[in-house]
C-alpha angles and dihedrals in degrees: 000000000000092000096044119110109235119195114232113270097026098097093095092046090052091049091051090047092052092049094046117038091194091060090069091050091050091049092052093047090050090049091050094052093043089056091046091055093053091058095047112043093196088065096039119141117261089252088073089072095046111112116231112248140195117204117190136167139212129182091273107024147037111220124201125188119186127185108233105163114192095010127119133198091272091057096055133066129191122203130183118199131149093355091305123117113206124196114200130177148144131229109208130202108223104168130121115187112166097177097058132076109203119217096174133019115184099172112100127223131185145078127310138184130192127180131199126193113232133196116281115271101029112152126211091239088060092062122087128177140183134176123212133158092357096307124111112207117195122185119194120191111222116233116251112267115260111260118237121206129199114234119212116233116218125210114243116234 
């Protein structure tokens, strides 16, 4: 094993595998089925439907951009609960082509859900969103920082 190339971050996984011989078997089975899904889109892993997102932050806002090609406002829902913003949606296949026999369909359809943790104290009225050209842009105003105040200590008589 001294000459093996080990990707960064896999040291713990290798240690678990050495301590548990079934962990390696489970890892190989997972790898097999992940590969199977890539070759057959109908069996693709749920990650295939996950929109790609960028999350950035300024002093006053958190900004989230999510790629949602082909979706409109009516296809997407935003929910804020417990300082977590959840983006849900569904991409539907609405085609009926009677003269074609498909041998391969690489476009994906189905439901997705992505969640982003937000700073404590964010209110729903501080969240705005718009969708244009297949990109959802969400802007979240950060709550004002809690003010701390120094308290004078008096000497007891």
